[in-house]
C-alpha positions as CSV (number, residue, x, y, z in Angstrom):
1,M,29.9,-37.3,-23.6
2,K,30.5,-39.6,-26.6
3,L,33.8,-41.1,-27.7
4,A,35.3,-39.8,-30.9
5,S,37.7,-41.1,-33.5
6,L,41.4,-40.5,-33.1
7,H,43.1,-38.8,-36.0
8,I,46.7,-39.3,-37.1
9,K,47.1,-35.6,-37.8
10,H,46.4,-34.9,-34.1
11,I,49.2,-37.2,-32.8
12,P,51.4,-34.3,-31.7
13,F,48.5,-33.0,-29.7
14,Y,47.8,-36.5,-28.2
15,I,51.5,-36.6,-27.2
16,Q,51.1,-33.3,-25.5
17,L,47.9,-34.5,-23.8
18,M,49.7,-37.6,-22.5
19,R,52.7,-35.4,-21.3
20,I,55.1,-37.7,-23.2
21,D,57.1,-34.6,-23.7
22,K,57.3,-34.0,-20.0
23,P,58.5,-37.2,-18.3
24,I,58.8,-35.9,-14.7
25,G,55.4,-37.4,-13.8
26,T,56.4,-40.8,-15.2
27,L,59.6,-40.7,-13.2
28,L,57.9,-39.8,-10.0
29,L,55.6,-42.8,-10.5
30,L,58.4,-45.1,-11.6
31,W,60.8,-44.8,-8.7
32,P,58.4,-45.9,-6.0
33,T,57.3,-48.8,-8.2
34,Y,61.0,-49.9,-8.6
35,W,61.5,-49.5,-4.8
36,A,58.6,-51.9,-4.3
37,L,59.8,-54.4,-6.9
38,W,63.3,-54.5,-5.5
39,L,62.2,-54.7,-1.9
40,A,59.6,-57.4,-2.6
41,N,62.2,-59.5,-4.5
42,S,65.2,-58.7,-2.3
43,G,66.8,-57.6,-5.5
44,M,66.1,-57.6,-9.2
45,P,62.5,-58.7,-10.0
46,S,61.7,-61.1,-12.8
47,L,62.1,-59.7,-16.3
48,L,58.4,-60.0,-16.9
49,N,57.4,-58.0,-13.8
50,F,60.0,-55.4,-14.6
51,I,58.8,-54.9,-18.1
52,V,55.1,-55.0,-17.3
53,F,55.4,-52.5,-14.4
54,T,57.6,-50.2,-16.4
55,L,55.3,-50.0,-19.3
56,G,52.3,-50.0,-17.0
57,V,53.6,-46.9,-15.2
58,V,54.1,-45.1,-18.6
59,V,50.7,-46.0,-19.9
60,M,48.8,-45.2,-16.6
61,R,50.6,-41.9,-16.1
62,S,49.6,-41.0,-19.7
63,A,46.0,-42.0,-19.0
64,G,45.9,-40.0,-15.8
65,C,47.1,-36.9,-17.7
66,V,44.4,-37.3,-20.3
67,I,41.6,-37.7,-17.9
68,N,43.0,-34.9,-15.8
69,D,42.9,-32.5,-18.8
70,F,39.4,-33.8,-19.7
71,A,38.2,-32.9,-16.1
72,D,39.9,-29.5,-16.2
73,R,39.1,-28.6,-19.9
74,K,36.8,-25.7,-18.8
75,I,39.2,-24.2,-16.3
76,D,42.7,-24.8,-17.7
77,G,42.3,-21.7,-20.0
78,A,42.1,-19.5,-16.9
79,V,45.4,-20.8,-15.4
80,K,48.6,-19.3,-16.8
81,R,50.5,-22.6,-16.6
82,T,47.8,-24.7,-18.4
83,A,46.3,-22.3,-20.8
84,G,48.1,-23.8,-23.8
85,R,46.9,-27.4,-23.2
86,P,45.3,-29.1,-26.3
87,L,41.8,-29.4,-24.7
88,A,41.9,-25.8,-23.4
89,T,42.8,-24.5,-26.8
90,G,40.4,-26.8,-28.7
91,Q,43.1,-28.6,-30.7
92,V,41.7,-31.9,-29.3
93,S,38.0,-32.5,-28.6
94,A,36.6,-33.9,-25.4
95,G,35.4,-37.0,-27.2
96,E,38.9,-37.6,-28.6
97,A,40.4,-37.3,-25.1
98,L,37.9,-39.9,-23.8
99,S,38.8,-42.2,-26.7
100,L,42.5,-41.8,-26.0
101,F,41.9,-42.5,-22.3
102,A,39.9,-45.7,-23.2
103,L,42.7,-46.8,-25.5
104,L,45.4,-46.3,-22.8
105,I,43.3,-48.1,-20.1
106,T,42.8,-51.0,-22.5
107,I,46.6,-51.3,-23.1
108,A,47.2,-51.1,-19.3
109,F,44.7,-53.9,-18.8
110,V,46.3,-56.1,-21.4
111,L,49.6,-55.6,-19.6
112,V,48.2,-56.5,-16.2
113,M,46.6,-59.6,-17.7
114,L,50.1,-61.0,-17.9
115,L,50.3,-61.1,-14.1
116,G,48.3,-63.2,-11.5
117,I,44.6,-62.9,-10.8
118,N,45.2,-61.1,-7.5
119,T,47.3,-58.4,-9.1
120,I,44.6,-58.0,-11.8
121,L,42.0,-57.5,-9.1
122,L,44.2,-54.9,-7.4
123,S,44.6,-53.1,-10.7
124,F,40.9,-52.0,-10.5
125,G,41.9,-49.8,-7.6
126,A,44.5,-48.1,-9.7
127,L,41.9,-47.4,-12.4
128,A,39.4,-46.0,-9.9
129,L,42.1,-43.7,-8.4
130,A,43.3,-42.5,-11.8
131,F,39.8,-41.7,-12.8
132,C,38.7,-40.0,-9.6
133,Y,41.7,-37.9,-8.8
134,P,41.2,-35.1,-11.4
135,F,37.7,-34.4,-10.0
136,M,38.7,-34.4,-6.3
137,K,40.0,-30.8,-6.5
138,R,36.4,-29.7,-6.7
139,Y,35.2,-31.5,-3.6
140,T,38.1,-31.8,-1.2
141,Q,41.0,-29.6,0.1
142,L,43.1,-32.7,0.0
143,P,43.2,-33.8,-3.7
144,Q,47.0,-34.4,-3.3
145,V,46.2,-37.3,-0.9
146,V,44.2,-39.0,-3.6
147,L,47.0,-38.3,-6.0
148,G,49.4,-39.9,-3.5
149,A,47.3,-43.0,-3.3
150,A,47.1,-43.1,-7.1
151,F,50.8,-42.7,-7.6
152,G,51.5,-45.3,-4.9
153,W,49.0,-48.0,-5.9
154,A,51.7,-49.8,-8.0
155,I,53.4,-50.6,-4.6
156,P,50.9,-53.2,-3.3
157,M,50.5,-54.4,-6.9
158,A,54.3,-54.9,-7.2
159,Y,54.3,-56.9,-4.0
160,M,51.3,-59.0,-5.0
161,A,52.9,-59.8,-8.4
162,S,56.2,-60.7,-6.8
163,I,55.2,-62.7,-3.7
164,N,51.4,-63.1,-4.0
165,S,50.7,-61.1,-0.9
166,V,50.8,-57.5,0.4
167,P,52.7,-57.5,3.7
168,S,52.8,-54.6,6.2
169,Q,56.0,-53.4,4.7
170,A,54.2,-52.7,1.4
171,W,51.6,-50.6,3.2
172,L,54.3,-48.7,5.1
173,L,56.0,-47.9,1.8
174,F,52.6,-46.9,0.4
175,I,52.1,-44.5,3.3
176,A,55.6,-43.1,2.9
177,N,54.9,-42.5,-0.8
178,I,51.7,-40.7,0.0
179,C,53.6,-38.3,2.4
180,W,56.2,-37.6,-0.3
181,T,53.6,-37.1,-3.0
182,V,51.5,-34.7,-0.9
183,A,54.7,-32.8,-0.2
184,Y,56.0,-32.4,-3.7
185,D,52.5,-31.9,-5.2
186,T,51.9,-29.1,-2.7
187,M,55.0,-27.4,-4.1
188,Y,53.5,-27.9,-7.6
189,A,50.2,-26.5,-6.4
190,M,52.0,-23.5,-4.9
191,V,52.8,-22.5,-8.5
192,D,49.1,-22.2,-9.3
193,R,47.8,-21.0,-5.9
194,D,46.8,-17.5,-7.0
195,D,45.0,-18.8,-10.1
196,D,43.3,-21.6,-8.2
197,L,42.0,-19.2,-5.6
198,K,40.4,-17.1,-8.3
199,I,38.6,-20.1,-10.0
200,G,37.7,-22.0,-6.9
201,V,39.9,-25.0,-7.3
202,K,41.0,-26.7,-4.0
203,S,44.5,-27.9,-3.1
204,T,46.7,-28.5,-0.1
205,A,48.7,-25.4,-1.0
206,I,45.6,-23.4,-0.3
207,L,44.6,-25.5,2.7
208,F,48.0,-25.2,4.4
209,G,48.3,-21.5,3.7
210,Q,51.3,-19.9,5.5
211,L,52.1,-23.2,7.1
212,D,52.8,-24.8,3.7
213,R,56.6,-25.0,4.1
214,H,56.4,-26.4,7.6
215,I,53.9,-29.1,6.7
216,I,55.9,-30.0,3.6
217,F,58.9,-30.4,6.0
218,I,56.9,-32.6,8.4
219,L,55.6,-34.8,5.5
220,N,59.1,-35.3,4.1
221,T,60.5,-36.1,7.5
222,V,57.9,-38.8,8.0
223,F,58.7,-40.1,4.5
224,I,62.4,-40.3,5.1
225,A,61.9,-41.9,8.5
226,I,59.7,-44.7,7.1
227,V,62.0,-45.4,4.2
228,A,65.0,-45.5,6.7
229,F,63.0,-47.9,8.9
230,I,62.3,-50.2,6.0
231,G,66.0,-50.2,5.1
232,L,66.9,-51.1,8.7
233,S,64.2,-53.8,8.8
234,N,65.7,-55.4,5.6
235,N,69.3,-55.1,6.8
236,L,70.2,-53.0,3.8
237,G,73.2,-51.4,5.5
238,A,75.3,-48.4,4.9
239,V,75.0,-48.1,1.1
240,F,71.2,-47.7,1.3
241,G,71.7,-45.3,4.2
242,V,73.8,-43.1,1.9
243,G,71.0,-43.1,-0.7
244,V,68.5,-42.1,2.0
245,S,70.8,-39.4,3.3
246,V,71.2,-38.0,-0.2
247,A,67.5,-38.0,-0.6
248,A,67.1,-36.2,2.8
249,G,69.7,-33.6,1.7
250,L,67.8,-32.9,-1.5
251,L,64.5,-32.4,0.5
252,I,66.3,-29.9,2.7
253,Y,67.6,-28.1,-0.4
254,Q,64.0,-27.9,-1.7
255,Q,63.1,-26.1,1.5
256,T,65.5,-23.4,0.6
257,L,63.9,-23.1,-2.9
258,I,60.4,-22.7,-1.6
259,H,61.3,-20.4,1.3
260,K,60.1,-17.3,-0.5
261,R,57.2,-19.1,-2.4
262,D,58.5,-17.8,-5.7
263,R,56.6,-19.6,-8.5
264,S,59.6,-20.6,-10.6
265,D,61.5,-21.8,-7.5
266,C,58.6,-23.8,-6.2
267,F,58.4,-25.5,-9.6
268,K,62.1,-26.2,-9.5
269,A,61.7,-27.8,-6.1
270,F,59.0,-30.0,-7.5
271,L,61.2,-31.1,-10.3
272,N,64.0,-31.9,-7.9
273,N,62.0,-34.7,-6.4
274,H,63.0,-36.9,-9.4
275,Y,66.5,-37.0,-7.9
276,V,65.1,-37.9,-4.4
277,G,63.4,-41.0,-5.9
278,L,66.5,-41.9,-7.9
279,A,68.8,-41.6,-4.9
280,I,66.7,-44.1,-2.9
281,F,66.5,-46.5,-5.9
282,I,70.3,-46.4,-6.4
283,G,70.7,-47.2,-2.8
284,L,68.5,-50.3,-3.2
285,L,70.1,-51.2,-6.5
286,V,73.6,-51.3,-5.0
287,S,72.4,-53.0,-1.8
288,Y,71.0,-56.0,-3.5
289,P,72.8,-58.4,-5.9
290,M,72.0,-58.0,-9.6
291,V,70.5,-61.4,-10.2
292,V,67.6,-61.9,-12.6
């Protein structure tokens, strides 16, 4: 597949391809990145790290969406939720999608070049995960685990950029984020489960079957337990505990939404995870002094 020129008249389609109009994915990437930055710095990170990681999340999420749609371009038309995507409808060519992906990856690399060499080296892991994830649903029943690793790779990068090492706390947070990501993306996959079964796409929603709600509950319990442990280890106190408690309450609310496995309610539960990430971040924000 060859690269193709990008056209100004196709900008609205590129925006749709990058999901700029649907920021939920960016937010679900951004909150764990901010958790890591605040924990690594015991408060506000440097302005440079804050800007680089914020822009990096936006750019890499966009790149991930583009390569995802490229990988799924021949099957998205058969899925109700994705049938209108630009590659599925032919409004953007496969070559244009690859060119857009290359442009976004280049921008991300320029951003990471502003950080230390060890963080730059770690960024290659982020690139590999972003590129591999869309193809995993053809080969494994656990593509959501790969997504969790991709969504959480900014965590070790944030620690490395902040303190030039990746301590065990960073990997604990990384594991917690994988549990959370698998849980909420299983809810997302529950929306498409019937279509995915017809076209042969794999997902944890299919793998878990009738145990989906129970496994989501277990994953979220592990997630909250690890985050609470990290809070205790850092002596973050009652305010952070309130944030974690709010997050836990929201996850319980999501269980009520997915109880009947209704498509629209499962999607609503998925979207609600933005507030889970926000609640934990607010707890961190208030627990640490606002010093740049």
